[in-house]
N, C-alpha and C positions, 0 to 999 in steps of 0.2 A: 605698031605690031600687035596683032590680035590673036589670042589663043583660041583653040577649037571650042572651048567651053563658053566662049562669049565674054570672058573677063578681059578688061583692058590692062595691059601689062606695061609698066614704064621701063624703058631700056636703061636699067641701072648698071648692068655689067658691060655696057658698051655695045655698039653694033657688031654683029658678026659672032656674038657669043651664043652658040647654039644650046638649046635645051633650057634657057632661063625661064621661059614661060611654063614649060613642063614642071620645072622645079618649083615654081610658085604654086601651081595647081596641086602639087602633091603636099605641100606644107599647109595649105589652108584647111583642108579637112582634118589634119592632125591637130591644129590649134583648136578647131571647133570641137573635136572629140575630147579635148582635155578640159573644156569648160565644165563647171559643175552643173548638175541637173537642176532645173528651176525648182523642183520640189526638195532639193537638198540631198538627193541620193548620190552616193559616191561608191566606187569600187572598194572592196575590203582592203586592198593594198593602200589606197589613199587614206582610209580611216586609220589604219595602223600608223601610217606616216604622220598624219596629223596628231594622233595620240602621242607619238614619240616626241614631236616638236613641242606640244603643250607641256609634256612632262619635263622636257629639258628647260623650258622657260621657267616653270615652277621651281625646278631644282636650282637654276641659276639665281632666281630671286631669293631662295633659301640661303644660298651661299653668300650672296651679297649682304643679306640682312643679318647673317651671323657675324659679320665684321664688327658692328657695334657691341654685340654681346661678348666678343673676344677681347676687344679693346678695353671695355669697362667691366671686365669680369670681376675684379675685386670689389668695386663699389656695389655691384649687383648682388654678389654673394654675401657681402657684409650686411646688406639690407635684408636679405632673405633669412640670414641666420641670427639677426639681432634679437628676435623674440627668444631664441634658444639661449643666447648668452645672458639675457636679462634674468633667466631663471637658473643660473649656475650651471648651464650646460655649454657644450662646445662641440664642434665637429672634429672628427679624427680622420687622418689620411693613413690608412692601414698599410698601403704598399707604396713602392717608389713611383709607380705609374698612376696612382690615384689622383694627384693634383692635376695632371694633364687630362685624365678622363673626366674629372669634374669640370674643368674649364671648357672642354668640348661640349659637355652636356649643357652647361649654362649658355654657351653661344648658340647651340641648336634650339634651346628653349626660347630664347629671345627671338631667334630667326623665325620660329614657327608663328609667333604672335605678330611680329612686324611684317612678315610677308603674307599674312592671311588674305589681304585684298587681292594679291597677285594670284595665289593658287586657287582661291575661290573663283576668281574671274576666269582662270584657265579651264576649270571644270565647266563653267557656264558657256564659254566660247566653244568648247568641244561639242556641247549638246545643241547649241543654237542652230547650226546648219541644217539639222533635221527637223526644225520647227517651222511652223507658219509664222507670218509676220506678227499676228496678235500674240501667239505663244512666245515669240522672242521677247516682247515687251513684258510679258508675265515672268519669264525666266530672269530678265534683268531686274525686275522688282524683287524677286526672291533673293538675288545676289546682293542687291543694295540693302536688303533687310537683314540678311544673314551676317554680313560683316560687322555692323555695329552691335548686333545681339551677341555674337561670339566675343567681341572685345569687352562688352559690358559684363558678361559673365566672368571673364578672366579678371577684370578689375574688381568685381565683388569678391571673388576668391582671394585676391591680394589683400583686400581690406579685412577680410575675415580671418586670414591665415594667422596673424599674431595671436588673436584670441584663442584659436584652436590649439596652437602650440603651447601657449601658457597653460591651458587646461590639461593637456596631456602631460606636460612636465610636472604639473602639480601633484601627480600621483607618485612622484619620486619621494622616497623617504627622506627625512630631514638630514640624515647622515650620509646620504648618497649623492653622487654627481653623475649627470648625464654626459657621456662621451659618445656621440652618435657617429657612425661611419658617414663620411661626407657624401659618398655616392648614394647611400641609402636615404639620407635626409633629403637630398636634392630630388631623388626619384619620387619621394612622398610629396614634396612641394609641387613639382611639375604635374603630377597626376591630379593633385587636388585642384590646381588652377585650370588645367585643360578640361577636367570633368565639369567644372562650373561653366566654362565657356560652351561646351557641347550641350549641356543641359538647357542653356538659354536659346538653343536652336529649336526647342520644342514647338513654338508656334509656326515656324516655317514648315516643319514636318507635318503638323496637323492640317494646315491650309493646303499643302500639297496633296494630302490624302483626300481632302474635301473636293479639290478641283478635279480629281480623277474619279470621283463618285464613290470612294470607299468609305468615307466617314462624313455623312451629312451633318449639317449644323444642328438639326433636331436631335440626332443621336448624341452629339456633344453635350447638349443641354440636359438631355434625359440622364446621361451617365455622369454628371458632374460630381456627384458625391463619391462614386467609385474612383473617379479620376483624381480628386483631391486626396483621398486616402492613399492611392497609389503614388502620387507625387511626394507625399510625406514619407512614405516607406522608402521610396527611391532616394530622397534627400538624406534620410537616416542611414541608408546603406553606403552612400558615397562620401558622407562627412565622417571623418575618423574620430570625432570627439564624442564622449558620452553625454555631454550636456545638451539640453534642448535648443540653446540659442543658435548654435551653428546650423542645426537642422532647420530651424525656423528661418534663418537668414537665407537659405536656399529655397525652401519649400514655398514660402510666401511669394517671392517674385515669380516662381514657376506657376503658381496658382493664378496670379494676375495675368501672366502670359497665356495661360490656357483659356481664360475668358476673353482675352484680346483676340486669340485665334478664332474663338467661337463668333465674336462680333464680325471679324473680317469674313469668315465663311458665310455668315448670314447675309452680309451685304453682297457678296458674290452671287449667292443663290438668288437673291431678289433681282439683281441685275440680269441674270440669265432668264429668269421667269418673265421679265418685262419684254425681252427680245424674242421670246419663244412665241410662235403663232398660236392663236386661240384654239385651232383645231387639233393641236398636238396633245391636248389633254382629253380628247374624246376617247371613249372606250372602243374596243375592237368591233362591237356590233353597231356602232353609230357611223353614219356617213359623213365624210369630210368634204370640204369644197373641192378637193382634188378628184 
């Protein structure tokens, strides 16, 4: 049986079933219309649907990763509060709901770190369809770099945290005792650790600015003195202790990461320069081979 459009149709519905070929011809264009554009363009409704799906996956990962934080809440909290107890301090639960609120806060904090590969990937996967093939590999490299940097920053903050707390508690008079509200203490700890993790994403941000032409490698090198001063000021601002050691503990790694970003940006610019045709550097009044 042959349709008017020239398509060969298999008699699936059995002989004598009228309109099967017409039904087939109506469905094919619809399937074709739903395919994504080769350049990655999609209707706004599909973008919103994909954004919703990505968000739900990230949220599900956050919920699943919160389970270990909920189960091992007491060991985690004891570990985070041990520097406080070593200096004659302790946490206080001011209301009946405070223990539950603190346990939820600990679970979400653990989930944020454990699920970071998933939610960072979801951001990358949402952006990728609109990129060319080469740009997709670049975005993947950014993602694979951002995850260990974020985790490394959180780990450095965890190592630095006991020293910071000991220094802060050291200002307590000898006759005094620190009884810190549990939710306030945990908020301080989580912000401290997440701030370190985000600060370690500096090279990813700088290389991204370089790739879009906003911050050339030469400008990075010329302004390194101002950048180093700015990094130390930033480190002093987000580290809560008055001693210089905590500030140095964050500022020095960030300075190293700044120069690492400059090195990567320089290599990328050299690679682009080698691939660029010679006539692209000609001035406007010079004739090109074209």
